[in-house]
Backbone as JSON, one array per atom type, in Angstrom:
{
  "sequence": "MSLFILAQLVGTIGLLINLYSFQKKTSNEMIRLHVLSNATGIAHYLLLAQSTGVAFCILVMARNILSLKLPHYFTKIIVALSIIITWVIVYMTYKNIGDIFGGICLTFASTALLYRDTPLLFRSNHIIAGFCWFIFSITSLSIPGAINSLLNISSNIIGAIRKEEFFEPLRLRLNAVRLSFK",
  "N": [[16.26, 23.42, 16.57], [16.66, 20.04, 15.87], [17.64, 18.29, 12.83], [16.68, 15.71, 12.75], [14.4, 15.74, 14.41], [12.87, 17.65, 13.03], [12.55, 16.26, 10.64], [10.93, 14.18, 11.55], [8.62, 15.61, 12.23], [7.81, 16.63, 9.72], [7.37, 14.2, 8.45], [5.22, 13.32, 9.98], [3.15, 14.98, 9.13], [2.79, 14.0, 6.52], [2.0, 11.44, 7.25], [-0.54, 11.91, 8.42], [-1.99, 12.88, 6.2], [-1.89, 10.64, 4.55], [-3.25, 8.72, 6.08], [-5.82, 9.78, 6.12], [-6.44, 9.47, 3.46], [-7.1, 6.77, 3.08], [-9.65, 6.53, 3.94], [-11.25, 7.29, 1.96], [-13.67, 6.68, -0.62], [-13.23, 5.83, -3.33], [-10.59, 4.4, -5.32], [-9.11, 6.19, -6.92], [-9.48, 8.62, -5.59], [-8.08, 8.03, -3.28], [-5.49, 7.71, -4.34], [-4.89, 10.31, -5.28], [-4.55, 11.73, -2.88], [-2.4, 10.29, -1.91], [-0.33, 11.19, -3.53], [0.16, 13.78, -2.56], [0.94, 13.08, 0.03], [3.27, 11.65, -0.6], [4.91, 13.73, -1.47], [5.49, 15.04, 0.93], [6.83, 12.94, 2.06], [9.18, 12.8, 0.56], [10.53, 15.12, 1.43], [10.76, 14.42, 4.12], [12.45, 12.09, 4.11], [14.68, 13.21, 2.9], [15.52, 14.97, 4.91], [16.25, 13.07, 6.77], [18.43, 12.06, 5.54], [18.25, 9.77, 3.96], [18.69, 8.09, 1.31], [17.49, 5.98, -0.16], [14.82, 6.06, 0.7], [14.07, 8.62, -0.23], [14.31, 8.25, -3.02], [12.43, 6.19, -3.37], [10.04, 7.53, -2.63], [9.92, 9.55, -4.6], [9.66, 7.95, -6.9], [7.21, 6.62, -6.34], [5.47, 8.78, -6.2], [5.63, 9.76, -8.83], [4.69, 7.5, -10.2], [2.06, 7.36, -9.21], [0.99, 9.8, -10.12], [1.19, 9.43, -12.91], [-0.53, 7.23, -13.15], [-2.96, 8.38, -12.64], [-3.21, 10.29, -14.66], [-2.77, 9.12, -17.19], [-4.44, 7.09, -19.68], [-6.38, 4.21, -18.71], [-5.45, 1.84, -19.89], [-2.7, 1.99, -19.91], [-1.82, 1.2, -17.47], [-0.65, -1.34, -16.85], [1.86, -1.1, -18.03], [2.91, 1.05, -16.57], [2.98, -0.12, -14.02], [4.78, -2.27, -14.46], [7.16, -0.87, -15.22], [7.52, 0.6, -12.87], [8.02, -1.41, -10.97], [10.42, -2.5, -11.97], [12.12, -0.23, -11.81], [12.0, 0.16, -9.07], [13.49, -2.03, -8.06], [15.95, -1.49, -9.2], [16.57, 0.83, -7.82], [16.76, -0.24, -5.21], [19.0, -1.9, -5.58], [20.97, 0.01, -6.24], [21.08, 1.74, -4.02], [21.36, 0.23, -1.75], [21.62, -0.41, 1.68], [20.94, -1.9, 3.93], [19.04, -4.78, 5.11], [16.51, -3.75, 5.39], [16.06, -2.12, 3.19], [15.46, -3.94, 1.2], [12.98, -4.85, 2.08], [11.6, -2.47, 1.71], [11.61, -2.4, -1.07], [10.03, -4.67, -1.6], [7.65, -3.75, -0.53], [7.05, -1.57, -2.26], [6.69, -3.02, -4.6], [4.34, -4.51, -4.08], [2.6, -2.34, -3.63], [2.68, -1.14, -6.12], [1.57, -3.13, -7.79], [-0.96, -2.98, -6.8], [-2.18, -0.99, -8.22], [-3.16, -2.26, -10.44], [-5.53, -3.13, -9.58], [-7.17, -0.97, -9.11], [-9.8, -0.43, -9.72], [-11.11, -2.15, -8.17], [-11.6, -1.76, -5.12], [-11.32, -3.38, -2.77], [-9.33, -5.32, -3.36], [-7.3, -3.55, -3.99], [-6.91, -2.32, -1.49], [-6.13, -4.61, -0.05], [-3.62, -5.3, -1.16], [-2.23, -3.08, -0.27], [-2.25, -3.5, 2.46], [-0.49, -5.66, 2.81], [1.78, -4.41, 1.77], [2.08, -2.47, 3.73], [3.08, -3.86, 6.0], [5.65, -4.51, 5.1], [6.69, -1.94, 4.65], [6.79, -1.02, 7.24], [8.98, -2.41, 8.35], [11.02, -1.38, 6.68], [10.86, 1.32, 7.46], [11.56, 1.26, 10.18], [14.24, 0.46, 10.0], [15.18, 2.69, 8.72], [15.02, 4.69, 10.52], [12.68, 6.15, 10.65], [10.25, 7.35, 12.37], [7.55, 8.38, 12.01], [7.06, 7.01, 9.62], [7.05, 4.31, 10.39], [4.91, 4.31, 12.22], [2.96, 5.23, 10.48], [2.79, 3.1, 8.64], [1.72, 1.04, 10.25], [-0.69, 2.22, 11.02], [-1.78, 2.6, 8.49], [-2.28, -0.02, 7.75], [-4.27, -0.76, 9.63], [-6.15, 1.24, 9.02], [-6.78, 0.66, 6.35], [-7.99, -1.82, 6.72], [-10.19, -1.1, 8.33], [-11.42, 0.76, 6.59], [-12.1, -0.96, 4.49], [-13.92, -2.69, 5.76], [-15.92, -0.86, 6.43], [-16.75, 0.12, 3.91], [-16.86, -1.83, 1.85], [-18.8, -4.14, -0.01], [-18.4, -6.84, 0.37], [-18.02, -7.14, 3.1], [-20.51, -6.75, 4.22], [-22.19, -8.75, 5.58], [-20.69, -9.03, 7.95], [-20.82, -6.42, 9.01], [-23.59, -6.28, 9.53], [-23.83, -8.3, 11.44], [-22.17, -7.31, 13.51], [-23.63, -5.02, 14.13], [-25.98, -6.19, 15.12], [-24.98, -7.44, 17.41], [-24.15, -5.2, 18.83], [-26.63, -3.94, 19.27], [-27.81, -5.82, 20.92], [-26.7, -5.37, 23.39], [-27.91, -3.15, 24.37]],
  "CA": [[15.59, 22.15, 16.36], [17.53, 19.16, 15.09], [17.09, 17.79, 11.57], [15.95, 14.47, 13.03], [13.07, 16.11, 14.92], [12.17, 18.29, 11.91], [12.17, 15.17, 9.73], [9.8, 13.45, 12.14], [7.45, 16.48, 12.12], [7.39, 16.62, 8.31], [6.82, 12.87, 8.22], [3.92, 13.23, 10.64], [2.17, 15.62, 8.23], [2.53, 13.0, 5.49], [1.26, 10.36, 7.9], [-1.94, 12.32, 8.57], [-2.59, 12.93, 4.86], [-2.02, 9.27, 4.07], [-4.32, 8.06, 6.83], [-7.1, 10.31, 5.64], [-6.7, 8.96, 2.1], [-7.67, 5.42, 3.09], [-11.07, 6.59, 4.28], [-11.96, 7.68, 0.74], [-14.43, 5.57, -1.2], [-12.67, 5.31, -4.58], [-9.13, 4.27, -5.39], [-8.53, 7.41, -7.49], [-9.44, 9.61, -4.5], [-6.96, 7.63, -2.41], [-4.23, 7.95, -5.04], [-4.64, 11.76, -5.3], [-4.0, 12.11, -1.58], [-1.09, 9.65, -1.78], [0.64, 12.06, -4.2], [0.5, 14.82, -1.59], [1.68, 12.42, 1.1], [4.6, 11.34, -1.12], [5.7, 14.97, -1.49], [6.03, 15.23, 2.28], [7.78, 11.84, 2.28], [10.46, 13.2, -0.04], [11.17, 16.05, 2.38], [11.05, 13.65, 5.34], [13.63, 11.25, 3.92], [15.82, 14.11, 2.67], [15.99, 15.43, 6.23], [16.88, 11.92, 7.43], [19.56, 11.67, 4.69], [17.97, 8.39, 3.61], [18.54, 8.18, -0.15], [16.53, 5.0, -0.66], [13.48, 6.59, 0.98], [13.82, 9.73, -1.16], [14.09, 7.68, -4.35], [11.15, 5.48, -3.34], [8.94, 8.51, -2.63], [9.86, 10.17, -5.93], [9.12, 6.94, -7.8], [5.8, 6.38, -6.04], [4.73, 9.98, -6.59], [5.56, 9.76, -10.3], [3.81, 6.39, -10.59], [0.68, 7.72, -8.9], [0.56, 10.86, -11.04], [0.98, 8.8, -14.22], [-1.71, 6.36, -13.13], [-4.15, 9.24, -12.68], [-3.25, 11.1, -15.88], [-2.77, 8.32, -18.42], [-5.58, 6.18, -19.82], [-6.3, 3.0, -17.9], [-4.74, 0.75, -20.56], [-1.27, 2.14, -19.65], [-1.54, 0.79, -16.1], [0.29, -2.47, -16.79], [3.2, -0.58, -18.36], [3.33, 1.84, -15.41], [3.3, -1.06, -12.95], [6.02, -2.98, -14.82], [8.29, 0.07, -15.09], [7.68, 0.94, -11.46], [8.66, -2.54, -10.29], [11.81, -2.56, -12.44], [12.84, 0.91, -11.23], [12.1, -0.1, -7.63], [14.59, -2.93, -7.76], [17.18, -0.77, -9.56], [16.83, 1.71, -6.67], [17.25, -1.08, -4.11], [20.36, -2.32, -5.92], [21.91, 1.14, -6.25], [21.15, 2.45, -2.74], [21.27, -0.76, -0.68], [22.4, -0.22, 2.91], [20.64, -2.99, 4.85], [17.91, -5.63, 4.73], [15.3, -2.93, 5.35], [15.86, -1.63, 1.82], [14.78, -5.01, 0.45], [11.57, -4.79, 2.46], [11.05, -1.31, 1.02], [11.37, -2.83, -2.45], [8.86, -5.55, -1.6], [6.51, -2.87, -0.3], [6.72, -0.85, -3.5], [6.2, -3.99, -5.57], [2.92, -4.75, -3.78], [1.85, -1.09, -3.83], [2.57, -0.93, -7.57], [0.59, -4.07, -8.34], [-2.3, -2.55, -6.35], [-2.77, -0.17, -9.29], [-3.89, -3.14, -11.36], [-6.84, -3.38, -8.96], [-7.74, 0.28, -8.61], [-11.25, -0.46, -9.9], [-11.61, -3.09, -7.17], [-10.97, -1.22, -3.91], [-10.96, -4.4, -1.78], [-8.02, -5.85, -3.74], [-6.39, -2.41, -3.86], [-6.6, -2.2, -0.06], [-5.42, -5.83, 0.38], [-2.21, -5.16, -1.53], [-1.63, -2.06, 0.6], [-2.06, -4.09, 3.79], [0.78, -6.4, 2.73], [2.83, -3.4, 1.61], [2.25, -1.8, 5.01], [3.97, -4.65, 6.85], [7.01, -4.36, 4.58], [7.13, -0.56, 4.87], [7.1, -0.91, 8.66], [10.37, -2.86, 8.52], [11.85, -0.38, 6.04], [10.85, 2.54, 8.27], [12.34, 1.02, 11.41], [15.67, 0.48, 9.65], [15.5, 4.04, 8.23], [14.8, 5.59, 11.66], [11.52, 6.98, 10.36], [9.19, 7.07, 13.35], [6.24, 8.5, 11.36], [6.91, 5.96, 8.61], [6.66, 3.08, 11.09], [3.54, 4.52, 12.71], [2.12, 5.33, 9.29], [2.54, 1.78, 8.07], [0.8, 0.32, 11.12], [-2.0, 2.86, 10.92], [-2.3, 2.31, 7.14], [-2.82, -1.37, 7.78], [-5.56, -0.74, 10.33], [-7.06, 2.11, 8.29], [-7.25, -0.1, 5.19], [-8.92, -2.84, 7.21], [-11.42, -0.4, 8.74], [-12.04, 1.29, 5.38], [-12.71, -2.08, 3.76], [-15.09, -3.15, 6.51], [-16.95, 0.17, 6.35], [-17.18, 0.5, 2.57], [-16.93, -2.9, 0.87], [-19.97, -5.01, 0.03], [-17.93, -8.13, 0.86], [-18.11, -7.16, 4.56], [-21.87, -6.44, 4.67], [-22.64, -9.66, 6.63], [-19.98, -8.71, 9.19], [-21.4, -5.19, 9.54], [-24.9, -6.62, 10.09], [-23.61, -9.09, 12.66], [-21.67, -6.4, 14.54], [-24.73, -4.16, 14.52], [-26.87, -7.0, 15.94], [-24.32, -7.61, 18.71], [-24.2, -3.9, 19.5], [-28.01, -3.71, 19.71], [-28.16, -6.75, 22.0], [-26.18, -4.85, 24.65], [-28.67, -1.96, 24.79]],
  "C": [[16.49, 21.28, 15.47], [16.83, 18.69, 13.81], [16.26, 16.53, 11.79], [14.52, 14.79, 13.49], [12.25, 16.77, 13.81], [11.7, 17.23, 10.9], [10.96, 14.42, 10.25], [8.51, 14.28, 12.06], [6.91, 16.5, 10.68], [6.75, 15.26, 7.97], [5.45, 12.68, 8.84], [2.82, 13.88, 9.8], [1.79, 14.64, 7.11], [1.71, 11.84, 6.02], [-0.23, 10.71, 7.98], [-2.66, 12.37, 7.22], [-2.86, 11.51, 4.36], [-3.15, 8.53, 4.78], [-5.69, 8.5, 6.35], [-7.45, 9.71, 4.28], [-7.4, 7.61, 2.11], [-9.13, 5.39, 3.54], [-11.9, 7.04, 3.08], [-12.61, 6.45, 0.11], [-13.77, 4.98, -2.45], [-11.14, 5.28, -4.53], [-8.49, 5.54, -5.93], [-8.48, 8.53, -6.45], [-8.28, 9.31, -3.56], [-5.63, 8.01, -3.06], [-3.89, 9.44, -5.07], [-4.03, 12.23, -3.98], [-2.64, 11.46, -1.34], [0.0, 10.51, -2.43], [1.1, 13.16, -3.24], [1.32, 14.24, -0.43], [3.11, 12.08, 0.65], [5.49, 12.57, -1.17], [6.28, 15.25, -0.1], [7.04, 14.13, 2.61], [9.15, 12.15, 1.71], [11.22, 14.11, 0.92], [11.6, 15.31, 3.65], [12.34, 12.85, 5.19], [14.87, 12.07, 3.55], [16.4, 14.58, 3.99], [16.65, 14.3, 7.02], [18.14, 11.46, 6.7], [19.45, 10.2, 4.3], [17.66, 8.34, 2.12], [17.55, 7.18, -0.72], [15.11, 5.5, -0.47], [13.11, 7.73, 0.04], [13.49, 9.18, -2.54], [12.76, 6.94, -4.42], [9.98, 6.46, -3.42], [8.8, 9.21, -3.97], [9.23, 9.2, -6.93], [7.62, 6.75, -7.59], [4.95, 7.59, -6.45], [4.56, 10.03, -8.11], [4.6, 8.67, -10.79], [2.35, 6.76, -10.36], [0.15, 8.81, -9.83], [0.28, 10.28, -12.42], [-0.28, 7.94, -14.24], [-3.01, 7.16, -13.15], [-4.32, 9.94, -14.02], [-3.38, 10.28, -17.16], [-4.02, 7.44, -18.48], [-5.31, 4.85, -19.1], [-5.48, 1.89, -18.56], [-3.21, 0.88, -20.43], [-0.86, 1.61, -18.27], [-0.52, -0.33, -16.02], [1.71, -2.02, -17.1], [3.75, 0.21, -17.18], [3.76, 0.92, -14.28], [4.62, -1.78, -13.25], [7.24, -2.08, -14.68], [8.57, 0.42, -13.63], [8.4, -0.18, -10.7], [10.13, -2.65, -10.7], [12.64, -1.45, -11.8], [13.01, 0.72, -9.73], [13.32, -0.95, -7.32], [15.94, -2.37, -8.21], [17.56, 0.15, -8.4], [17.38, 0.9, -5.5], [18.69, -1.48, -4.36], [21.36, -1.17, -5.77], [22.09, 1.8, -4.88], [21.18, 1.52, -1.54], [22.21, -0.44, 0.48], [22.19, -1.38, 3.88], [19.4, -3.74, 4.37], [16.6, -4.84, 4.65], [15.0, -2.41, 3.96], [15.17, -2.67, 0.95], [13.3, -5.03, 0.79], [10.87, -3.58, 1.85], [10.73, -1.64, -0.43], [10.17, -3.76, -2.56], [7.59, -4.73, -1.42], [6.09, -2.18, -1.59], [6.22, -1.78, -4.59], [4.72, -4.27, -5.34], [2.08, -3.5, -4.02], [1.67, -0.8, -5.32], [1.53, -1.86, -8.18], [-0.82, -3.73, -7.89], [-2.97, -1.7, -7.43], [-3.54, -1.0, -10.3], [-5.31, -3.38, -10.86], [-7.52, -2.1, -8.51], [-9.23, 0.39, -8.84], [-11.92, -1.45, -8.94], [-10.98, -2.7, -5.83], [-10.58, -2.27, -2.87], [-9.59, -5.0, -2.1], [-6.94, -4.77, -3.63], [-5.94, -2.28, -2.41], [-5.8, -3.41, 0.42], [-3.93, -5.76, 0.04], [-1.51, -4.14, -0.62], [-1.45, -2.56, 2.03], [-0.74, -4.85, 3.83], [1.95, -5.42, 2.62], [3.12, -2.7, 2.93], [3.19, -2.54, 5.95], [5.43, -4.49, 6.4], [7.54, -2.95, 4.82], [7.47, -0.32, 6.34], [8.56, -1.3, 8.91], [11.33, -1.86, 7.89], [11.97, 0.87, 6.91], [11.67, 2.39, 9.54], [13.83, 1.09, 11.09], [16.13, 1.84, 9.14], [15.39, 5.1, 9.32], [13.66, 6.58, 11.41], [10.38, 6.6, 11.3], [7.81, 7.24, 12.71], [6.0, 7.43, 10.3], [6.46, 4.65, 9.24], [5.23, 3.18, 11.6], [2.57, 4.53, 11.54], [1.79, 3.95, 8.72], [1.56, 0.98, 8.93], [-0.61, 0.9, 11.05], [-2.62, 2.66, 9.53], [-2.94, 0.93, 7.1], [-4.2, -1.36, 8.44], [-6.58, 0.12, 9.59], [-7.62, 1.41, 7.05], [-8.26, -1.17, 5.6], [-10.25, -2.2, 7.59], [-12.16, 0.14, 7.52], [-12.73, 0.2, 4.58], [-13.97, -2.56, 4.46], [-16.23, -2.15, 6.38], [-17.54, 0.32, 4.96], [-17.44, -0.67, 1.61], [-18.15, -3.8, 1.09], [-19.62, -6.38, 0.61], [-18.13, -8.26, 2.37], [-19.5, -6.83, 5.09], [-22.37, -7.42, 5.73], [-21.96, -9.38, 7.98], [-20.55, -7.45, 9.82], [-22.76, -5.47, 10.18], [-24.77, -7.38, 11.4], [-23.12, -8.2, 13.8], [-22.76, -5.47, 15.03], [-25.71, -4.91, 15.43], [-26.28, -7.2, 17.34], [-24.39, -6.31, 19.5], [-25.6, -3.63, 20.05], [-28.41, -4.63, 20.85], [-27.66, -6.28, 23.36], [-26.94, -3.63, 25.15], [-29.8, -2.33, 25.68]]
}
């Protein structure tokens, strides 16, 4: 089995874990599963020999662990350090424009931590990050990464519609339409 195929299989495991995470109700539940997904991402990008992806996954995993372990008032410091380190990684490992989109993705995903008590804003930041990660994944030859980003976008949208009070009128309207066809 080639390393490329093995990398795609490992990445697919991370994809499945990540998708499941966005169906969780609280941001902390999502973040716990993101840590596990990031661990598979490290292996995935190592197998692809994509140093930017490895560094990004290590950074995101560390950021997520710190955000869960440290008191909430450290969040702004974690976010600021994460954004600074993200752009240092982009500068040091830059290969193509995709790496810049990876940096933009991590910037939005980091700022999402500021909204972890507001899942709708948390999910919104991850939707934007998903578009940027898609471009990064395509340029990194990460098939699961590209699929993951598209599915993360749709999963975040579905999760928000299913769980957020903001979308209650939409849920009621969709239910009324569904009942009218019976």
